[in-house]
C-alpha positions in Angstrom: -7.4 0.6 -3.3 -9.6 3.1 -1.4 -12.6 4.1 -3.1 -11.5 7.9 -3.8 -8.7 6.4 -5.4 -10.5 3.9 -7.8 -12.8 6.7 -9.0 -9.9 9.0 -9.8 -8.5 6.1 -11.8 -11.3 6.2 -14.1 -10.9 9.8 -14.6 -7.3 9.2 -15.1 -8.4 7.4 -18.3 -10.9 9.8 -19.4 -9.7 13.2 -21.3 -13.0 14.6 -20.9 -12.7 14.7 -17.0 -13.3 18.3 -15.4 -11.9 20.4 -12.5 -15.6 20.1 -11.1 -15.8 16.5 -11.3 -12.4 16.1 -9.2 -13.4 18.8 -6.6 -16.7 16.8 -6.3 -14.9 13.7 -5.4 -12.3 15.1 -3.3 -14.7 17.2 -1.3 -15.9 14.2 0.5 -12.4 13.0 1.5 -10.8 16.1 3.2 -7.9 14.3 4.5 -7.0 13.4 0.9 -7.4 16.9 -0.4 -4.9 18.0 2.5 -2.2 15.2 1.1 -3.1 16.5 -2.4 -2.3 20.1 -1.5 0.6 19.3 0.6 2.2 17.3 -2.5 1.5 20.4 -4.9 3.5 22.7 -2.4 6.4 20.1 -2.1 10.0 21.9 -3.4 10.0 19.2 -6.0 7.8 21.0 -7.9 9.1 24.4 -7.1 5.9 26.3 -7.2 6.4 29.8 -6.3 2.9 30.6 -4.7 1.0 28.6 -2.2 -1.5 26.0 -3.7 -4.3 26.7 -1.5 -7.1 24.9 -3.6 -7.8 21.8 -5.8 -8.7 24.3 -8.5 -5.4 25.9 -8.4 -3.3 22.9 -8.2 -5.1 21.8 -11.3 -4.1 25.0 -13.0 -0.5 25.2 -12.0 0.4 21.3 -11.8 -2.3 20.4 -15.0 -5.2 18.0 -14.5 -3.2 14.6 -15.0 -0.6 15.2 -12.8 -2.9 16.3 -10.1 -5.0 12.9 -10.5 -1.5 11.2 -10.4 -0.8 12.5 -7.1 -4.2 11.7 -5.6 -3.4 8.1 -6.7 0.1 8.7 -5.1 -1.4 9.5 -2.1 -3.9 6.8 -1.8 -1.5 3.9 -2.3 1.1 5.5 0.1 -0.4 4.2 3.2 -0.3 0.5 1.7 3.1 0.9 0.2 4.8 2.7 3.3 5.0 -0.4 5.5 7.9 -2.9 6.3 8.6 -5.8 3.7 9.5 -9.1 5.2 11.8 -11.5 3.0 13.2 -8.3 1.1 14.9 -7.0 4.2 12.8 -3.6 3.6 12.3 -1.5 6.8 9.4 0.8 6.9 9.3 3.5 4.2 12.4 1.8 2.2 9.6 0.6 -0.5 7.9 3.8 -0.7 11.1 5.8 -1.2 12.6 3.5 -3.8 9.0 3.8 -5.7 9.3 7.6 -5.8 12.9 7.4 -6.8 11.9 5.2 -10.0 8.5 7.3 -10.7 11.2 10.6 -10.5 13.6 8.9 -12.7 11.0 7.7 -15.0 9.7 11.5 -15.6 13.5 12.6 -16.0 14.2 9.8 -18.8 11.3 11.1 -21.0 11.5 14.9 -20.0 13.1 15.8 -23.4 11.7 12.9 -25.6 9.1 14.4 -27.9 8.4 10.8 -29.1 7.5 9.7 -26.0 4.4 10.3 -23.7 5.8 11.1 -20.3 2.3 12.2 -18.8 1.7 8.2 -18.2 4.8 7.1 -17.1 4.3 8.5 -12.9 1.8 5.7 -12.0 3.4 2.5 -13.3 7.2 3.5 -12.0 5.4 4.4 -8.8 3.5 1.1 -8.7 6.1 -1.2 -10.1 7.1 -3.1 -7.2 3.8 -3.0 -5.1 4.0 -7.2 -5.7 6.4 -7.5 -2.8 4.0 -6.1 -0.2 2.3 -9.7 -1.0 5.3 -11.9 -2.0 7.3 -10.7 0.8 5.8 -13.4 3.2 6.4 -16.3 0.7 9.6 -14.7 0.4 11.0 -14.5 4.0 9.6 -18.4 4.3 11.9 -19.7 1.3 14.6 -17.0 1.8 17.4 -19.5 2.3 16.6 -21.5 -1.1 16.1 -18.4 -3.0 19.2 -16.9 -1.8 21.1 -19.9 -2.7 20.0 -19.5 -6.3 20.4 -16.3 -6.3 24.3 -16.6 -4.8 24.9 -18.6 -8.4 24.7 -15.6 -10.7 21.0 -15.5 -11.0 18.7 -12.7 -10.7 16.9 -12.6 -7.8 13.8 -11.8 -9.7 14.4 -15.2 -11.8 15.4 -17.0 -8.2 11.9 -16.1 -6.7 10.1 -17.6 -9.7 12.3 -20.9 -9.6 11.4 -21.3 -5.9 7.9 -19.9 -5.2 6.4 -20.3 -9.0 5.7 -16.7 -9.3 7.6 -13.3 -8.9 6.9 -9.8 -7.6 6.4 -8.3 -10.9 3.7 -10.9 -11.8 1.7 -10.7 -8.5 1.9 -6.8 -8.7 0.1 -7.0 -12.3 -2.4 -9.5 -10.5 -3.0 -6.9 -7.6 -3.4 -3.7 -10.1 -5.6 -5.9 -12.3 -8.1 -6.5 -9.4 -8.0 -2.4 -9.0 -9.1 -2.0 -12.4 -5.5 -0.2 -13.4 -5.3 0.5 -17.1 -3.9 -2.0 -19.3 -0.6 0.2 -19.8 0.0 0.4 -16.4 -0.4 -3.5 -15.5 1.9 -4.3 -18.1 4.7 -2.2 -17.3 4.9 -3.5 -13.7 4.2 -7.3 -14.8 7.4 -6.8 -17.4 9.4 -4.2 -15.6 12.3 -7.0 -15.1 12.0 -8.5 -18.9 10.9 -5.6 -21.1 12.2 -7.9 -23.9 9.6 -10.8 -23.4 6.2 -9.1 -24.5 5.8 -9.9 -28.2 5.1 -6.0 -28.8 7.3 -3.6 -27.1 5.9 -1.0 -25.1 7.3 2.2 -24.1 6.0 2.5 -20.4 7.7 -1.1 -20.0 11.0 0.1 -21.3 11.0 3.4 -19.0 10.1 1.5 -15.7 12.7 -1.3 -16.9 15.6 1.7 -17.1 14.4 3.6 -14.3 14.4 1.1 -11.9 18.1 -0.4 -12.9 18.9 3.8 -12.7 17.6 4.1 -9.0 19.6 0.6 -8.0 22.8 2.3 -8.8 21.7 5.3 -6.6 21.5 2.8 -3.6 17.9 2.0 -3.9 16.5 -1.7 -4.4 19.7 -3.3 -5.2 18.4 -6.6 -4.3 16.6 -7.0 -7.6 18.9 -6.5 -10.7 22.7 -6.0 -11.9 24.1 -2.4 -12.1 23.1 -0.4 -15.2 25.7 -2.0 -17.5 23.7 -4.8 -17.7 21.2 -2.8 -19.6 18.9 -4.5 -22.5 20.7 -2.9 -25.5 17.5 -3.6 -27.4 15.5 -1.2 -24.8 18.2 1.6 -25.4 17.6 1.3 -29.2 14.0 1.1 -29.4 13.9 4.3 -27.0 16.7 6.0 -28.5 18.2 7.2 -25.3 21.7 8.5 -24.6 22.8 6.1 -21.6 25.0 9.5 -20.9 22.0 10.9 -19.3 21.9 8.1 -16.7 25.0 9.2 -14.7 23.2 13.0 -14.3 19.9 11.4 -13.4 21.4 9.3 -10.7 23.1 12.0 -8.9 20.0 14.4 -8.8 17.5 11.3 -8.2 18.3 11.5 -4.1 17.6 15.1 -4.0 14.5 14.8 -6.0 13.1 12.3 -3.8 14.1 14.1 -0.6 12.2 17.2 -2.0 9.0 14.9 -2.7 9.2 12.3 0.2 8.5 14.4 2.8 5.5 15.6 1.1 4.5 12.2 0.6 4.6 11.3 4.3 1.1 11.3 5.0 -0.3 11.2 9.0 
């Protein structure tokens, strides 16, 4: 994680963070500032007037959303690479990650009992473990696919052959990067939301969003289709599954609107 991103993570955890503090950090990284303003001006956010400064971005988007976009721009260079083993060409993992984060925000948009402020980051980073594990998956692909061909979920086949899976590895990466505990847990259990002793909303939302995006043609190697949803997750969240079709049909357009802005140079 770049140094600026690490500083911003600390700011995300502190509700007392001020606009002045953010501007002070970004002042030393003009490239990152440009990326953040590019995001703020993307069609996805639909801001009618051009955002020309960090301060204006905070006023129009809110402090937490701007900080999340800073973190996204910091990890984009890492996640925009090809991923051997998962047969993902450059950009595919990043696009799927954006799709899941957008779907997660859509799922919680009208849920007054769910805090949607903190869902963007774990959803964006849920598959980051694939960047590391992909090399090992490639070397053991034949054995993993042999197990998966018997109806075993791909992530379980990974674990059976390698002794770990991309969700566990991703959680270890984010622990090293000092991400908040809720983000790490959502990444760790995004394939198995019923495993933790105490259910957590971010885990459930990232799990649902990941499945929802797979029905939209993104990342289909991981899980089954939407009808394999955990009924306990649906019950815990009180989400109407009829929402899914509408969100899935919109995700592709939303991703296009944000993906162009998330392509940095």
